[in-house]
C-alpha positions as CSV (number, residue, x, y, z in Angstrom):
1,M,0.0,0.0,0.0
2,K,1.5,3.3,-1.1
3,L,0.3,6.2,1.1
4,G,2.3,9.0,-0.6
5,D,3.8,12.0,1.3
6,L,3.0,12.7,4.9
7,A,3.6,16.1,6.4
8,A,4.6,16.4,10.1
9,G,1.7,15.4,12.3
10,E,-0.4,14.2,9.3
11,E,-2.4,11.0,9.4
12,K,-3.8,8.8,6.7
13,Q,-6.2,5.9,6.9
14,F,-6.6,2.9,4.6
15,S,-8.5,-0.4,4.6
16,I,-7.6,-3.9,3.4
17,P,-10.2,-6.6,2.8
18,V,-9.2,-9.9,4.5
19,F,-10.6,-13.3,5.2
20,V,-10.6,-14.2,8.9
21,S,-10.3,-17.8,10.0
22,A,-9.1,-17.0,13.6
23,E,-11.0,-17.5,16.8
24,P,-12.3,-14.4,18.6
25,G,-9.7,-12.5,20.5
26,V,-6.8,-10.2,20.0
27,R,-4.4,-11.3,17.2
28,S,-1.1,-9.6,16.1
29,M,-0.5,-8.7,12.5
30,S,3.1,-8.3,11.3
31,T,3.7,-5.3,9.2
32,R,6.7,-3.7,7.5
33,L,7.0,0.1,6.9
34,K,9.2,1.8,4.4
35,W,9.7,5.5,3.9
36,V,12.1,8.1,2.8
37,E,13.2,10.8,5.2
38,D,15.7,13.5,4.2
39,D,16.5,11.5,1.1
40,V,17.4,8.5,3.3
41,E,15.4,5.3,2.8
42,K,14.3,3.8,6.1
43,E,12.5,0.5,7.1
44,E,10.9,-0.8,10.2
45,S,9.0,-4.0,11.2
46,T,6.2,-3.9,13.8
47,T,3.1,-5.7,14.9
48,I,-0.4,-4.3,15.0
49,P,-3.0,-5.8,17.4
50,I,-6.2,-6.8,15.6
51,V,-9.4,-7.5,17.6
52,V,-11.4,-10.4,16.1
53,T,-14.9,-10.0,17.4
54,S,-17.5,-12.7,17.8
55,D,-21.2,-13.0,17.0
56,A,-22.0,-12.8,20.7
57,D,-25.6,-11.8,21.5
58,A,-28.0,-12.1,24.4
59,A,-31.7,-12.7,24.3
60,I,-33.9,-11.4,27.2
61,Y,-37.1,-13.0,28.5
62,I,-39.4,-12.0,31.4
63,D,-41.8,-14.1,33.4
64,A,-43.9,-13.2,36.5
65,K,-45.2,-15.1,39.5
66,P,-48.0,-15.0,40.4
67,S,-49.5,-14.5,36.9
68,P,-51.3,-12.6,35.5
69,I,-49.8,-9.3,36.8
70,V,-52.6,-7.2,38.4
71,V,-52.8,-3.5,39.4
72,G,-51.6,-3.0,43.0
73,G,-50.2,-6.6,43.2
74,D,-46.9,-7.8,44.5
75,H,-45.1,-10.1,42.0
76,T,-41.7,-11.6,41.4
77,L,-40.3,-10.9,37.9
78,S,-37.9,-13.5,36.6
79,I,-35.5,-12.1,33.9
80,T,-33.8,-14.8,31.8
81,V,-30.7,-14.1,29.8
82,S,-29.8,-16.6,27.0
83,N,-26.5,-16.6,25.1
84,V,-27.7,-17.0,21.5
85,G,-24.2,-16.5,20.0
86,S,-21.7,-19.1,18.9
87,F,-19.1,-18.4,21.6
88,K,-19.0,-18.1,25.4
89,I,-19.7,-14.7,27.0
90,Q,-18.3,-13.8,30.4
91,N,-19.1,-11.5,33.4
92,V,-22.8,-11.3,32.5
93,E,-24.6,-8.7,34.6
94,V,-28.3,-7.8,34.5
95,T,-29.8,-4.4,35.5
96,L,-33.6,-3.7,35.8
97,Q,-34.1,0.0,35.3
98,D,-36.9,2.3,36.6
99,S,-40.3,1.6,35.0
100,P,-43.5,3.7,35.0
101,G,-45.5,0.6,35.9
102,F,-43.5,-1.0,38.7
103,E,-41.9,-0.2,42.0
104,I,-38.7,-2.3,42.5
105,F,-38.0,-3.6,46.0
106,N,-34.5,-5.1,45.5
107,A,-31.7,-3.4,47.3
108,Q,-29.6,-3.5,44.2
109,R,-30.8,-3.1,40.6
110,S,-27.8,-5.0,39.2
111,Q,-27.4,-8.7,39.6
112,Y,-24.4,-10.9,38.5
113,I,-24.9,-14.0,36.5
114,G,-21.3,-14.9,35.4
115,G,-20.4,-16.9,32.3
116,L,-22.7,-18.4,29.8
117,E,-21.8,-21.0,27.2
118,S,-23.3,-20.9,23.7
119,D,-27.1,-21.7,24.0
120,D,-26.9,-21.5,27.8
121,F,-29.2,-19.4,30.0
122,S,-29.6,-18.1,33.5
123,S,-32.2,-16.1,35.5
124,V,-32.4,-13.5,38.2
125,Q,-35.4,-12.4,40.2
126,Y,-36.8,-9.0,41.2
127,K,-39.5,-8.3,43.8
128,V,-41.9,-5.6,42.4
129,R,-45.2,-3.9,43.2
130,V,-47.4,-2.7,40.4
131,K,-47.9,1.0,40.6
132,A,-49.8,1.4,37.4
133,A,-53.4,2.5,37.9
134,A,-55.0,1.0,34.8
135,S,-54.6,-2.1,32.7
136,G,-52.5,-2.0,29.6
137,Q,-49.0,-2.7,28.2
138,Y,-46.2,-1.1,30.3
139,P,-42.5,-1.0,29.3
140,I,-39.7,-2.6,31.3
141,M,-36.1,-1.6,30.4
142,V,-33.5,-4.3,31.0
143,L,-29.8,-3.7,30.5
144,V,-27.4,-6.7,30.0
145,R,-23.7,-6.1,30.1
146,Y,-21.1,-8.8,29.2
147,K,-17.7,-9.4,27.8
148,D,-17.4,-11.5,24.6
149,Q,-14.6,-13.9,23.8
150,S,-12.5,-11.2,22.1
151,G,-12.4,-9.3,25.4
152,V,-14.8,-6.5,24.2
153,W,-17.4,-5.3,26.6
154,V,-20.9,-5.3,25.2
155,E,-24.0,-3.5,26.5
156,K,-27.5,-4.4,25.3
157,S,-30.5,-2.5,26.4
158,E,-34.0,-3.8,25.6
159,E,-37.4,-2.4,26.3
160,I,-40.0,-5.2,26.9
161,D,-43.7,-4.5,27.1
162,V,-45.5,-6.3,30.0
163,A,-49.3,-6.8,30.3
164,I,-50.9,-5.5,33.5
165,R,-54.6,-6.3,34.3
166,T,-57.0,-4.8,36.8
167,P,-58.6,-7.1,39.5
168,S,-61.9,-6.8,37.6
169,D,-60.3,-8.3,34.5
170,V,-59.3,-11.3,36.5
171,A,-62.4,-11.6,38.7
172,P,-64.6,-13.5,36.2
173,Q,-62.1,-16.4,36.2
174,N,-62.0,-16.5,40.0
175,G,-65.8,-16.2,40.0
176,N,-66.2,-19.3,37.8
177,A,-63.9,-21.2,40.1
178,G,-66.0,-20.1,43.1
179,I,-69.2,-21.3,41.5
180,F,-67.6,-24.7,40.7
181,F,-66.5,-25.2,44.3
182,L,-69.9,-24.0,45.6
183,A,-71.8,-26.5,43.4
184,A,-69.4,-29.3,44.5
185,G,-70.0,-28.4,48.2
186,I,-73.8,-28.5,47.7
187,I,-73.6,-32.0,46.1
188,V,-71.4,-33.2,49.0
189,V,-73.8,-31.8,51.6
190,A,-76.9,-33.3,49.8
191,G,-75.2,-36.7,49.7
192,A,-74.3,-36.6,53.4
193,A,-77.9,-35.6,54.3
194,Y,-79.3,-38.5,52.2
195,W,-77.0,-41.0,53.9
196,Y,-77.9,-39.7,57.4
197,F,-81.7,-39.9,56.9
198,R,-81.4,-43.3,55.3
199,M,-79.4,-44.7,58.2
200,R,-82.0,-43.3,60.7
201,K,-84.9,-45.0,58.9
202,K,-83.4,-48.5,59.1
203,P,-83.5,-48.8,63.0
204,E,-87.1,-47.4,63.1
205,K,-88.2,-50.2,60.7
206,H,-86.6,-52.9,62.8
207,Q,-88.4,-51.7,66.0
208,R,-91.8,-52.0,64.3
209,Q,-91.1,-55.7,63.5
């Protein structure tokens, strides 16, 4: 590559297309520089560190217990981080940020997971109370920070919408369950009463004989 003349303090950039067959990490590339200074030809060999990055990526999922999430309720949010890349990621850390729909009770917002192999996953839990006043979709912002196999720190922030319901939305389901148990109770009581009166009639019939 010929760069031409360079004035004092001047910089030039150039690019070279290459095919990479190396594993992720920092690799050294040998280079040789030649230049003419004051009509004197000079030469120098050096190495340049090249960072080979990976396809590291993390998928984020949220689950709640108890479910569904209701207005004014206390719930445990389980945040699962999955390594969907081809190489291991290290020092994985999860942070649940402030949300308009939830009050977070954990003393620390950030929780440490550690290393995740490819296609591996792990979860952390957060105690929350729903402060939203109406049902709807409310955003939760989750920040995942990790170091990929090349040593590069990666931060991924994802906003996930979570469904919140009012107690009246959930009440019909509980009402149907209550009706079922009430009907079952009536059947049991009726059966017990039938058995009791039948047992009483048998001794009376024996006395008449």
